[in-house]
N, C-alpha and C positions, 0 to 999 in steps of 0.2 A: 504494500500500500504506500502510495506516494503522499507525503505531507507537504503542504505549501507554507513557507515562512512568510508571515505578513510583515510588510514594511511598517515602521512607525508612521503614524499619521502626521503629516507636516502641518505647519501653521496655516497655509492657504487652504488646505482641505478642511481643517477645523473651522476656519472662517466661513467657508462655503456651507458647511453643515449648519452653522449658526444662522447664516442668512436664510437658508431654506426653511428652518424651523420658524424663524421670525416672519418670513414672508407668507407663511401659511397659518399664521396665528397659532403655531404649535400643533397643527393637525398633521403635519408631516415631519417625522423625525427619523433619521437614518443612522444606524450604528456605523461608526467609522470603518469597521471591517467590511461594510457593504459599498464602499465608495466606488468600486469598479463594476458593480452590478448595474445593468441598464435601468434608468429611471422608470421606464414603463413597467419593468418586472417588479419594481418596488411599489407599484400601485399609484404612482404619481400621475395625476390627470394633466391634460394639455394646458388647462387654465393655470394650474399650480406651477407648471414648468414656466409658462410665460411670466407669471408674477415673480418667480424666482429669478429669471433672467433680468428683469427690470430692477429687481432689488440688488442684484450683483452690480449692475451699472451704477446705481445710486451709491451703494456702499463703497465701491472701489473707484469711483469717479472715472469711469471709462464708458465707452459705447461700443456695442457689438457691431462689427462690420455687416452691412446687408448681404455681403457675399460669403459670410461665414459658412463653411460646410456644415451640413446637418449632423454629421458624425461628432462634431464638437460637443453637442448637447446630449450625447448618449448616456453619460454617467457623470457623477461628481468628479471622478478621477480624470476623465477626458476634458471636462471643463477646466479643472485646475491646470492640466498640462497646457491647454491652449492659452490660458491666462498668463502662465509663465513664459511660454515660448513666443507667442504672437503679440501679446500685449505688455510683456516685460513686467508683470505684476509679481512682486515678492513681498513677503511679510517677515 
């Protein structure tokens, strides 16, 4: 049986999890260990995802590109990776 070693959750991922919980008024809360799971698998609705993305813009003082690939928004981990790589966000 193969076991997977979980990486420690970084500050940006923690911040995104906090933003998600806040933008949903606490209705959506994800365990840090699930940061790589697709948001849809976690039961997050399209409206909740949109609210989350706007809250990220507000909280991090940035704006998503209209050309941003859809895969960017697949999971918390993919959003964090894009914020670091494309938007140079670091905490």
